[in-house]
C-alpha positions as CSV (number, residue, x, y, z in Angstrom):
1,X,33.2,-22.3,-50.3
2,X,30.0,-19.9,-49.7
3,X,26.9,-19.6,-50.4
4,X,26.8,-17.5,-53.6
5,X,29.7,-19.6,-54.7
6,X,27.6,-23.1,-54.4
7,X,24.4,-21.0,-56.1
8,X,26.8,-20.2,-59.4
9,X,27.9,-23.6,-59.2
10,X,24.9,-24.6,-59.7
11,X,23.1,-22.3,-61.9
12,X,27.1,-22.7,-63.9
13,X,25.3,-26.9,-64.3
14,X,21.8,-26.5,-65.7
15,X,21.9,-23.2,-67.8
16,X,23.2,-23.0,-71.7
17,X,26.8,-21.4,-71.4
18,X,25.1,-18.3,-73.5
19,X,23.0,-18.0,-70.9
20,X,25.1,-17.3,-68.2
21,X,24.9,-13.6,-67.6
22,X,21.3,-13.5,-68.0
23,X,21.5,-16.6,-65.3
24,X,23.4,-15.1,-62.6
25,X,21.9,-11.5,-63.6
26,X,18.6,-12.7,-62.1
27,X,19.6,-14.7,-59.5
28,X,21.3,-11.8,-58.0
29,X,18.3,-9.1,-58.6
30,X,16.0,-11.7,-56.9
31,X,18.5,-12.6,-54.0
32,X,18.3,-8.5,-53.5
33,X,14.6,-8.5,-53.9
34,X,14.5,-10.5,-50.5
35,X,16.4,-8.8,-49.2
36,X,15.0,-5.7,-49.5
37,X,11.5,-7.3,-49.3
38,X,12.0,-10.7,-46.9
39,X,12.2,-8.4,-43.3
40,X,9.2,-5.6,-45.0
41,X,7.2,-8.8,-45.9
42,X,7.6,-9.8,-41.9
43,X,7.0,-7.0,-40.1
44,X,4.1,-6.7,-42.4
45,X,2.9,-10.1,-40.9
46,X,3.5,-9.5,-37.5
47,X,1.5,-6.0,-37.2
48,X,-1.3,-8.2,-39.0
49,X,-1.4,-10.9,-37.3
50,X,0.0,-9.9,-33.6
51,X,-3.4,-10.3,-31.3
52,X,-5.0,-6.9,-29.9
53,X,-4.4,-5.2,-27.5
54,X,-0.3,-6.6,-27.4
55,X,2.3,-4.9,-29.0
56,X,4.2,-6.7,-32.1
57,X,7.3,-5.1,-30.2
58,X,8.7,-6.6,-26.6
59,X,10.3,-3.9,-25.9
60,X,7.9,-1.1,-26.4
61,X,5.7,-0.1,-23.7
62,X,2.1,-1.8,-23.6
63,X,-0.6,0.4,-23.9
């Protein structure tokens, strides 16, 4: 049983039958937004919080 089917089961339990389509669409939209913006947020935090004089990427040569 995958994660998506568990979420679908939870949504089906808590959402009225008339709102299934809207609830599933909203869940899918937020999942996709998290997929896009999660790594971008992490990259921004690493770049912002990295120590001065130290590279955020360990494979790049230090300057």
